[in-house]
C-alpha positions as CSV (number, residue, x, y, z in Angstrom):
1,M,169.3,92.6,72.9
2,N,165.8,93.9,74.1
3,H,165.6,97.1,76.1
4,V,163.2,96.5,78.9
5,I,161.6,98.7,81.4
6,V,161.0,97.7,84.9
7,T,159.1,99.2,87.3
8,G,159.3,98.8,91.1
9,A,162.6,97.7,90.3
10,A,164.6,99.1,93.4
11,H,163.8,95.7,95.6
12,G,161.8,92.5,95.9
13,I,160.4,90.9,92.8
14,G,160.8,94.0,90.7
15,A,164.6,93.7,91.3
16,A,164.9,90.1,90.7
17,I,162.8,90.7,87.5
18,A,165.5,93.3,86.3
19,I,168.4,91.3,87.3
20,A,167.1,88.3,85.3
21,F,166.6,90.2,81.8
22,A,170.0,91.8,82.5
23,R,171.4,88.5,82.8
24,R,170.0,87.3,79.8
25,G,171.8,90.3,78.0
26,D,168.7,92.8,77.8
27,L,169.4,96.6,78.3
28,V,167.3,97.3,81.5
29,T,165.8,100.7,82.5
30,L,164.9,100.8,86.2
31,V,161.9,102.8,87.3
32,D,161.2,103.2,91.1
33,R,160.4,106.0,93.9
34,D,163.1,104.9,96.0
35,E,166.5,106.7,94.7
36,A,168.9,104.8,97.2
37,L,167.6,101.2,96.3
38,I,167.3,101.9,92.8
39,H,170.8,102.8,92.6
40,H,171.5,99.3,94.4
41,S,169.7,97.3,91.9
42,A,171.7,99.0,89.0
43,A,174.9,98.4,90.9
44,R,173.9,94.5,91.2
45,I,173.0,94.6,87.4
46,Q,176.5,96.3,86.3
47,D,178.6,94.2,88.7
48,G,177.1,90.8,86.9
49,G,178.0,92.7,83.5
50,G,174.7,93.5,82.7
51,L,173.4,96.8,80.8
52,V,171.4,99.6,82.7
53,G,169.7,101.9,80.2
54,A,168.4,104.4,82.6
55,L,167.4,105.1,86.1
56,L,164.2,106.8,86.4
57,V,163.3,108.0,89.9
58,I,159.7,108.9,89.7
59,D,156.3,108.5,91.8
60,L,154.0,106.6,89.5
61,S,150.8,108.0,91.2
62,L,151.7,111.3,89.3
63,P,149.3,111.6,86.3
64,D,152.0,112.7,83.7
65,S,154.7,109.9,85.0
66,A,154.1,107.3,82.7
67,E,154.6,109.4,79.2
68,L,157.7,110.8,81.4
69,V,158.8,107.5,81.8
70,I,158.5,106.1,78.3
71,E,159.9,109.2,76.6
72,E,163.0,109.1,78.6
73,A,163.8,105.2,78.2
74,W,162.9,105.5,74.6
75,Q,165.7,108.3,74.4
76,R,168.2,105.4,75.1
77,A,166.7,103.1,73.1
78,P,163.4,101.8,71.7
79,V,161.5,100.0,74.1
80,D,160.7,96.3,73.4
81,V,159.5,95.1,76.8
82,L,157.4,96.8,79.7
83,V,157.0,94.8,83.2
84,S,154.7,97.1,85.4
85,A,156.0,95.6,89.0
86,A,155.5,98.5,91.0
87,G,152.8,98.3,93.6
88,I,151.8,99.1,97.3
89,Y,149.7,97.2,99.6
90,P,148.6,98.8,102.7
91,S,146.6,97.1,105.4
92,V,143.4,99.0,106.0
93,D,140.3,97.8,107.4
94,V,137.1,99.1,105.3
95,L,135.6,100.8,108.5
96,D,139.0,102.8,108.3
97,L,139.0,103.4,104.6
98,D,139.4,106.9,103.3
99,A,139.5,108.2,99.8
100,E,143.4,109.2,100.3
101,V,144.4,105.6,100.8
102,W,141.9,104.0,98.5
103,D,143.3,106.5,95.4
104,R,146.6,105.9,95.9
105,V,146.4,102.2,96.0
106,Q,144.5,102.6,92.7
107,S,146.7,105.0,91.0
108,I,149.9,103.0,91.8
109,N,148.7,99.4,91.2
110,T,146.1,99.8,88.5
111,R,146.2,103.5,86.7
112,A,150.0,103.5,86.5
113,P,150.3,99.9,84.4
114,M,147.6,101.3,82.0
115,L,148.8,104.6,81.2
116,L,152.4,102.9,81.0
117,T,151.0,100.8,78.9
118,A,148.9,103.4,76.4
119,A,152.3,105.5,76.6
120,L,154.2,102.5,75.3
121,A,151.6,101.2,72.6
122,R,151.3,104.8,71.3
123,R,155.1,105.2,70.8
124,A,155.2,101.6,69.8
125,V,152.3,102.1,66.8
126,Q,154.0,105.3,65.8
127,E,157.4,103.7,65.3
128,G,156.1,100.5,63.5
129,R,157.4,98.4,66.0
130,S,156.1,95.3,68.4
131,A,155.9,95.4,72.0
132,S,155.3,93.0,74.9
133,I,154.0,94.2,78.3
134,V,153.7,92.3,81.4
135,N,151.7,93.5,84.7
136,I,152.4,92.0,87.8
137,S,149.1,91.2,89.3
138,S,148.4,88.8,92.9
139,G,146.5,86.1,93.8
140,A,144.6,88.7,95.8
141,A,142.6,89.8,92.6
142,A,140.7,86.6,93.4
143,R,141.1,86.0,97.1
144,A,140.4,89.1,99.8
145,R,142.0,89.1,102.6
146,P,141.1,91.5,105.9
147,G,142.7,94.9,105.4
148,G,143.3,94.3,101.7
149,S,140.2,95.8,100.0
150,A,141.5,98.6,98.1
151,Y,144.7,96.3,96.9
152,S,142.4,93.1,96.2
153,T,140.3,95.6,94.0
154,S,143.4,97.0,92.4
155,K,144.7,93.8,91.2
156,A,141.3,92.5,89.8
157,A,140.7,95.5,88.2
158,L,144.5,95.1,86.7
159,E,143.7,91.5,85.5
160,A,140.6,92.9,83.6
161,A,142.3,95.8,82.0
162,T,145.2,93.4,80.9
163,R,142.5,91.4,79.0
164,A,141.2,94.8,77.7
165,A,144.5,95.9,76.4
166,A,145.5,92.8,75.0
167,L,142.4,92.7,73.0
168,E,142.9,96.2,71.4
169,L,146.4,95.9,70.9
170,A,146.9,92.7,69.2
171,A,146.3,94.2,65.8
172,H,149.6,96.4,66.1
173,G,151.6,93.5,67.3
174,I,151.8,94.1,71.2
175,R,150.8,91.6,73.7
176,V,149.5,92.3,77.1
177,N,149.9,89.5,79.6
178,A,149.9,89.6,83.7
179,V,151.8,87.2,86.2
180,A,150.2,86.8,89.6
181,P,152.4,85.7,92.3
182,G,151.2,83.9,95.5
183,F,152.9,84.9,98.5
184,I,156.4,85.8,98.6
185,A,157.9,87.2,101.8
186,V,159.6,90.4,100.7
187,A,160.9,92.9,103.1
188,S,160.2,96.4,102.7
189,E,159.8,99.7,104.8
190,L,156.7,100.8,102.8
191,N,154.7,97.4,102.7
192,P,155.9,95.6,106.0
193,V,154.9,92.0,106.4
194,T,154.3,90.4,109.7
195,D,155.5,86.9,110.8
196,E,151.9,85.9,111.4
197,Y,150.7,86.9,108.3
198,A,154.0,85.0,106.3
199,R,153.1,82.1,108.4
200,A,149.4,82.1,107.6
201,V,149.5,82.4,103.9
202,G,153.0,81.0,103.3
203,Q,152.0,77.7,103.0
204,N,151.5,76.0,99.3
205,P,150.9,72.5,97.8
206,L,154.4,72.1,96.5
207,G,155.8,72.8,99.8
208,R,157.9,75.6,99.9
209,P,158.3,79.3,100.0
210,G,158.0,81.0,96.7
211,T,160.9,83.6,95.8
212,P,161.1,86.5,93.4
213,E,163.4,84.6,91.2
214,D,160.2,82.2,90.8
215,V,158.3,85.3,89.3
216,A,161.0,86.7,87.4
217,R,161.6,83.1,85.6
218,A,157.5,83.3,84.5
219,V,157.8,86.9,83.5
220,L,160.7,86.1,81.3
221,W,159.0,83.4,79.4
222,I,155.7,85.3,78.7
223,A,157.2,88.1,77.8
224,G,159.5,86.3,75.2
225,D,159.2,84.6,71.9
226,D,158.2,81.4,73.1
227,A,155.0,82.9,74.4
228,S,154.3,84.6,71.0
229,W,150.8,83.2,70.6
230,V,150.0,84.2,74.3
231,T,148.2,87.6,75.1
232,G,145.4,88.8,77.4
233,E,146.2,85.8,80.0
234,T,147.3,85.6,83.9
235,I,149.6,83.3,84.6
236,R,149.6,82.0,88.5
237,V,152.6,81.6,89.9
238,D,151.8,80.6,93.6
239,G,153.0,77.0,94.3
240,G,149.6,75.8,93.8
241,S,147.6,77.8,96.9
242,G,145.2,79.2,94.1
243,T,143.9,75.8,93.1
244,G,141.6,75.3,96.1
245,A,141.0,75.2,99.6
246,W,143.6,72.5,100.4
247,T,144.4,73.1,104.0
248,L,140.8,72.2,104.8
249,P,140.4,68.7,106.2
250,R,138.6,66.0,104.3
251,L,134.8,66.4,104.0
252,G,134.5,62.5,105.5
253,P,136.2,59.1,105.1
254,S,138.2,58.6,101.8
255,S,137.5,54.5,101.8
256,P,135.6,53.0,99.1
257,Q,132.6,52.4,100.9
258,H,131.7,56.2,101.6
259,E,132.0,56.8,97.7
260,G,128.7,58.0,96.2
261,A,127.2,58.7,99.9
262,H,127.1,62.5,99.6
263,R,124.2,63.1,96.5
């Protein structure tokens, strides 16, 4: 049994990840700022016979939150896995962008996962233990959208930071990877998604909507022993939507006589 910390565990992808680890028999510590919903996630885990290590209600934008999370969780049991799934994605046009919005997005989406990584790594090295860390990125790291400049930047930076941490921490037996979901519709008052946006981006080559459980399965694999020789990687879980501009029409006829016509 591993002890797993999941941030953003109150709803959506984070909740699905926490539940998946619990169903596997792991002890799960839930972290989120939403007190009511985090208790709901804990109840779902416990109703299914899972084990909850702690419920930590905390705002991860606070500079000292990472150390507090690791310390509180470690008091229950040494931490084996950290999944940073907490994130915000406000829609703000560049013309309307200000320092407050920018800094809050970066602090939660990029700074918090890296400070949590550093805090866990320090404790694991001190105790002579290995660990596996998974950061939840996004397809937006490589593909911008209107109103998403702060979000896309935060996720691109998170993937770079994941590689940097993996490089430095490998010698200590600590793996650091990322999982980047495509569009997955998740109801949230903090991060509302319009029906128009969902229809526009919810298509993919595999032909079905993604679910939080799709992401959770990828996280369980890359965090576990089956991926013990994988570090510094970002796994795209997007139904193939990141493979290319698949919705564009063909450039020209596809019959053999037209092959080689364009040089």
